[in-house]
C-alpha positions in Angstrom: 42.6 -35.2 -32.0 45.9 -33.7 -32.7 46.9 -30.0 -32.4 49.9 -28.1 -33.6 53.2 -29.7 -32.8 53.9 -30.0 -29.1 57.1 -28.1 -29.7 55.2 -25.1 -30.8 55.3 -25.7 -34.5 52.9 -24.3 -37.0 51.2 -27.5 -38.2 47.5 -27.0 -38.8 45.2 -28.4 -36.2 43.3 -31.6 -37.1 40.5 -33.7 -35.8 40.2 -37.3 -36.9 37.3 -39.6 -36.0 38.3 -43.2 -36.6 34.7 -44.3 -36.1 33.2 -42.2 -38.8 36.3 -42.0 -41.0 36.2 -38.2 -41.2 39.3 -36.0 -40.8 38.9 -32.2 -40.5 42.0 -30.0 -40.6 42.7 -26.3 -40.7 44.2 -25.0 -44.0 47.9 -24.7 -43.6 48.0 -21.3 -45.3 45.7 -19.8 -42.7 42.6 -19.4 -44.9 39.3 -19.4 -43.2 37.5 -22.8 -43.2 38.8 -26.3 -43.1 39.6 -29.3 -45.3 37.4 -32.3 -44.8 38.7 -35.8 -45.9 36.3 -38.7 -46.0 37.8 -42.2 -46.2 35.9 -44.7 -48.4 32.5 -45.4 -46.9 32.8 -42.6 -44.4 29.7 -40.9 -43.0 30.0 -37.2 -42.2 27.9 -35.7 -39.5 24.2 -36.4 -39.2 21.9 -34.0 -41.0 22.3 -30.6 -39.2 21.8 -26.9 -39.7 23.9 -23.8 -39.1 21.4 -21.1 -38.1 23.5 -18.1 -39.2 26.3 -19.2 -41.6 26.4 -20.2 -45.2 28.6 -23.2 -45.8 30.5 -23.8 -49.0 31.9 -27.2 -50.1 34.5 -27.4 -52.9 35.1 -31.0 -54.1 38.7 -31.5 -54.9 38.7 -35.3 -55.4 36.3 -38.2 -55.2 32.5 -38.2 -55.6 30.9 -37.4 -52.2 27.2 -37.5 -51.8 25.4 -34.6 -50.2 21.9 -34.4 -48.8 20.7 -30.9 -48.8 17.1 -30.0 -47.7 16.1 -33.6 -48.1 17.5 -33.9 -51.7 20.5 -36.2 -52.4 23.1 -35.7 -55.0 26.6 -37.0 -55.8 29.0 -34.4 -57.0 32.2 -34.6 -59.1 35.6 -33.0 -58.5 35.5 -29.3 -59.3 32.0 -28.8 -58.0 31.0 -26.1 -55.6 28.1 -26.7 -53.3 26.6 -23.9 -51.2 24.3 -24.5 -48.2 22.2 -21.6 -47.0 21.8 -20.8 -43.3 19.0 -22.8 -41.7 19.2 -25.6 -44.4 19.5 -29.2 -43.2 22.5 -30.9 -44.8 24.8 -34.0 -44.5 27.5 -35.7 -46.5 29.1 -39.0 -47.0 31.6 -40.9 -49.2 29.8 -43.9 -50.7 32.7 -44.6 -53.0 36.1 -46.3 -52.6 
């Protein structure tokens, strides 16, 4: 895990998991949320729920596969995917 520069810089905080191939980093412009990058073959978190929040995914590149409420679908760049509170979901990058 790396945080803002040790010298007090304003670099966005990031978490990288080399086992799963997932990197999550804050938006540099201060927007709410985070950018998630999946290396080829990466598995995101296991199916999970957020009891109170709606989660939105905007695909910028690649073709990630999402499993939402037991249904799997691969999405294209430009797609928005919304997950309602209490809905089980997971994601992965099955492409290269």
